[in-house]
C-alpha positions as CSV (number, residue, x, y, z in Angstrom):
1,M,-158.6,87.8,160.5
2,D,-156.7,88.5,163.7
3,A,-159.5,86.9,165.8
4,A,-159.5,83.8,163.5
5,I,-155.7,83.5,163.8
6,G,-156.1,83.7,167.6
7,F,-158.7,81.0,167.6
8,V,-156.5,78.6,165.7
9,V,-153.5,79.3,167.9
10,A,-155.6,78.8,171.1
11,R,-157.6,75.7,169.9
12,G,-155.5,74.0,167.2
13,D,-153.2,71.1,167.6
14,R,-149.6,71.4,166.4
15,V,-150.4,70.3,162.8
16,E,-153.2,72.8,162.6
17,R,-151.0,75.6,164.0
18,A,-148.4,74.6,161.4
19,R,-151.0,74.9,158.7
20,L,-151.8,78.4,159.9
21,S,-148.1,79.3,159.8
22,W,-147.8,78.2,156.2
23,L,-151.0,79.8,155.1
24,R,-150.3,83.2,156.7
25,A,-146.5,83.5,156.4
26,G,-145.2,80.6,154.2
27,V,-143.3,79.2,157.2
28,A,-142.4,75.5,156.6
29,P,-143.5,73.1,159.3
30,Q,-141.1,71.7,161.8
31,P,-139.4,68.4,160.7
32,D,-141.5,66.3,163.0
33,V,-144.9,67.7,161.9
34,L,-144.9,66.4,158.3
35,P,-144.4,62.7,159.2
36,E,-147.5,63.0,161.5
37,A,-149.6,64.6,158.8
38,E,-148.4,62.1,156.2
39,S,-148.7,58.9,158.3
40,G,-150.9,56.0,157.4
41,P,-151.1,55.7,153.6
42,S,-151.6,52.3,152.0
43,R,-148.7,50.7,150.1
44,H,-150.4,51.9,146.9
45,G,-150.4,55.6,147.9
46,G,-153.9,56.4,149.1
47,W,-155.1,56.9,152.7
48,P,-157.7,54.6,154.3
49,A,-160.8,56.2,155.8
50,T,-161.5,56.2,159.5
51,W,-164.5,54.1,158.8
52,N,-162.3,51.4,157.2
53,G,-158.7,51.2,158.2
54,H,-157.5,48.8,155.5
55,V,-158.7,49.9,152.1
56,A,-157.5,53.2,150.6
57,S,-160.4,55.7,150.1
58,I,-160.7,58.4,147.5
59,D,-162.6,60.7,149.9
60,A,-160.1,60.2,152.8
61,T,-157.2,60.7,150.4
62,C,-158.6,64.0,149.2
63,F,-159.1,65.1,152.8
64,R,-155.5,64.3,153.7
65,L,-154.2,66.1,150.6
66,A,-156.1,69.2,151.7
67,E,-154.2,69.1,155.0
68,L,-150.9,68.6,153.3
69,D,-151.6,71.5,150.9
70,D,-152.0,73.8,153.9
71,L,-148.6,72.7,155.0
72,G,-147.0,73.4,151.7
73,A,-146.4,69.7,151.2
74,L,-148.6,68.9,148.3
75,H,-145.5,68.0,146.2
76,G,-143.8,65.8,148.9
77,D,-143.3,62.1,148.3
78,A,-146.4,61.1,150.2
79,A,-148.7,63.5,148.4
80,R,-147.2,62.6,145.0
81,M,-147.9,59.0,145.6
82,A,-151.4,59.8,146.7
83,L,-152.0,61.9,143.6
84,D,-150.7,59.2,141.3
85,W,-152.9,56.7,143.1
86,L,-155.9,59.0,142.6
87,A,-155.1,59.2,138.9
88,S,-154.8,55.4,138.6
89,R,-158.3,55.0,140.2
90,Q,-160.1,57.0,137.5
91,R,-162.7,54.9,135.6
92,P,-162.8,54.8,131.8
93,D,-165.7,57.2,131.7
94,G,-163.7,59.9,133.5
95,T,-165.3,59.3,136.9
96,W,-164.2,58.1,140.3
97,E,-165.8,55.7,142.7
98,E,-164.8,54.1,146.0
99,D,-163.6,50.5,146.1
100,D,-166.5,47.9,146.3
101,A,-164.8,46.6,149.5
102,L,-166.0,49.9,151.2
103,A,-169.7,49.5,150.3
104,E,-170.9,48.3,153.7
105,D,-169.0,51.0,155.7
106,A,-169.0,54.0,153.4
107,P,-171.1,57.1,154.3
108,P,-173.7,58.2,151.8
109,W,-171.3,60.7,150.1
110,A,-168.8,57.9,149.3
111,R,-171.0,54.9,148.7
112,P,-170.0,52.7,145.7
113,G,-172.7,52.4,143.1
114,D,-174.5,55.6,144.1
115,P,-174.5,58.2,141.3
116,E,-174.5,61.2,143.6
117,A,-171.5,59.9,145.4
118,R,-169.8,59.1,142.1
119,L,-170.1,62.7,140.9
120,Y,-168.9,64.1,144.2
121,L,-165.8,61.8,144.2
122,T,-165.2,62.7,140.6
123,A,-165.2,66.4,141.4
124,N,-163.1,65.9,144.5
125,A,-160.4,63.7,143.0
126,A,-160.3,65.9,139.9
127,Y,-160.0,69.0,142.1
128,W,-156.8,67.8,143.8
129,L,-155.3,66.7,140.5
130,T,-156.1,70.1,139.2
131,V,-154.5,71.9,142.1
132,A,-151.3,69.8,141.7
133,A,-151.2,70.3,138.0
134,A,-151.8,74.0,138.3
135,D,-148.9,74.4,140.7
136,V,-146.6,72.8,138.2
137,A,-147.9,75.0,135.4
138,D,-147.5,78.1,137.5
139,A,-144.0,77.2,138.5
140,A,-143.1,76.6,134.8
141,A,-144.5,80.1,133.9
142,A,-142.5,81.9,136.6
143,P,-140.1,84.6,135.3
144,H,-136.9,82.5,136.1
145,A,-138.2,79.2,134.9
146,L,-136.3,77.3,132.3
147,P,-137.5,77.9,128.7
148,E,-138.8,74.4,128.3
149,Q,-142.2,73.1,127.3
150,A,-144.3,73.3,130.5
151,P,-145.2,69.8,131.8
152,R,-148.9,69.0,132.1
153,P,-149.3,66.3,134.8
154,Y,-152.6,64.5,134.8
155,A,-153.7,66.2,131.6
156,D,-155.6,63.2,130.2
157,E,-157.3,62.4,133.5
158,L,-158.4,66.0,133.9
159,F,-159.7,66.3,130.4
160,R,-161.9,63.2,130.9
161,A,-163.0,64.4,134.4
162,A,-163.9,67.9,133.2
163,Y,-166.1,66.5,130.5
164,A,-167.7,64.0,132.9
165,I,-168.6,66.9,135.2
166,R,-169.8,69.2,132.4
167,D,-171.9,66.4,130.9
168,S,-173.6,65.9,134.2
169,L,-175.0,69.4,134.4
170,R,-178.7,70.0,133.9
171,P,-180.0,72.8,131.6
172,D,-180.3,75.2,134.5
173,G,-176.7,74.6,135.7
174,T,-177.5,72.4,138.6
175,W,-175.9,69.0,139.2
176,P,-177.3,65.7,140.5
177,S,-175.2,65.5,143.6
178,F,-174.3,67.2,146.9
179,L,-173.7,71.0,147.2
180,V,-169.9,70.5,147.7
181,T,-169.8,68.9,144.3
182,G,-170.8,72.2,142.8
183,W,-167.8,74.3,144.0
184,L,-165.3,71.5,143.4
185,G,-166.7,70.9,139.9
186,A,-166.8,74.6,139.2
187,A,-163.1,74.9,140.3
188,V,-162.1,72.1,138.0
189,L,-163.9,73.5,135.0
190,H,-162.6,77.0,135.6
191,R,-159.0,75.8,135.6
192,Q,-159.6,73.7,132.5
193,G,-160.8,76.8,130.7
194,M,-164.4,75.7,130.6
195,Y,-165.4,79.1,131.9
196,Y,-169.0,79.1,130.6
197,D,-169.9,75.9,132.3
198,S,-168.0,76.9,135.5
199,A,-170.0,80.1,135.5
200,R,-173.2,78.3,135.2
201,M,-172.4,76.3,138.4
202,Q,-171.2,79.4,140.1
203,V,-174.5,81.2,139.5
204,V,-176.3,78.3,141.2
205,L,-173.9,78.5,144.1
206,A,-174.3,82.2,144.4
207,E,-178.1,81.7,144.9
208,R,-177.3,79.4,147.9
209,V,-174.7,81.6,149.6
210,P,-177.2,83.6,151.8
211,K,-178.3,80.3,153.5
212,M,-175.0,78.5,153.4
213,S,-173.5,77.2,156.6
214,P,-170.2,78.9,157.5
215,A,-168.3,75.7,156.8
216,D,-169.8,75.5,153.3
217,A,-169.0,79.1,152.6
218,A,-165.5,78.7,153.8
219,S,-164.8,75.5,151.9
220,M,-166.3,76.9,148.7
221,A,-164.3,80.1,148.8
222,A,-161.1,78.3,149.7
223,A,-161.5,75.8,146.9
224,L,-162.3,78.4,144.3
225,R,-159.5,80.7,145.4
226,R,-157.0,77.8,145.3
227,A,-158.1,77.1,141.7
228,G,-157.3,80.6,140.7
229,V,-160.7,82.4,141.0
230,R,-160.0,86.1,141.7
231,T,-160.7,87.5,145.2
232,D,-162.8,90.2,143.6
233,D,-165.0,87.7,141.8
234,W,-168.7,88.2,142.7
235,L,-169.1,84.7,144.2
236,M,-165.9,85.2,146.3
237,V,-167.2,88.5,147.5
238,A,-170.5,87.0,148.5
239,A,-168.8,84.1,150.3
240,R,-166.6,86.4,152.3
241,R,-169.6,88.5,153.2
242,R,-171.3,85.4,154.5
243,L,-168.2,84.5,156.5
244,A,-168.2,88.0,158.0
245,E,-171.8,87.5,159.1
246,T,-171.2,84.2,160.7
247,Q,-167.9,84.5,162.5
248,R,-168.3,83.8,166.2
249,S,-167.1,86.1,169.0
250,D,-164.2,83.8,169.7
251,G,-162.9,84.3,166.2
252,G,-163.8,80.9,164.8
253,W,-166.4,79.4,162.6
254,P,-168.5,76.3,163.4
255,S,-168.0,73.1,161.5
256,D,-171.0,71.1,160.2
257,D,-169.2,68.0,161.5
258,G,-169.0,69.0,165.2
259,E,-166.8,71.1,167.4
260,A,-163.7,68.9,166.8
261,F,-163.6,70.3,163.3
262,D,-164.1,74.0,164.1
263,V,-160.4,74.7,163.7
264,H,-160.4,73.0,160.3
265,T,-163.3,75.2,159.2
266,T,-161.6,78.3,160.5
267,L,-158.4,77.4,158.6
268,A,-160.6,77.1,155.4
269,A,-162.0,80.6,156.1
270,I,-158.5,82.0,156.4
271,R,-157.4,80.4,153.2
272,A,-160.5,81.9,151.5
273,C,-159.4,85.4,152.5
274,I,-155.7,85.3,151.5
């Protein structure tokens, strides 16, 4: 862990170093950091993707929410607008899909009309609504909270999304989408109390852990931990073991998306271990 922290301090930009401070010590970012992390949303609340700078993207918005979460800013104005925008983009069947205007530019994992992309975006959007709703529920359950009925933000959207994810599963617990869809979907189902179906997905993920890339192991463990999966859960233990095996001598972990994202992957590994 000390080596990972040193890697982020040495290689990270000021937003990434601020994320580290929040994750490790709960230190709020400097006033000029949040505007930088929150910059660029559309007037409707979502962020556009780098491959299309005009139309708000579900995938890009989820990525930016992950950064804001690491800054303790998931309930700031920009994040709340983005979460509300995500909720508004849910389709009647409980799924999410990118705007048709992005069809020509979108990468395979976000391409409108593609069923694999649709399930991935559904799990991703539902995951961030789940995290936001869980924070509200946990705050309401705190010892000094007011004795009022706990609010349940995005309850209807999450109910529909959870069933859409569950109904997509094959008899063997696999899913017709990318690997990342598995841990995001398992996290959503876990938090919605669908423990059996979440466990089915986690069994499949556990079989993949020995050959997972470091970035996938870090992202999976960080997502499940954030959704309330215990650190001593068998899948979490396996993921941390994989991270221990693949940490580099400089303290960091390699990203699947190139060296520019190595700090992001290392921050995910740190989140997975706290």
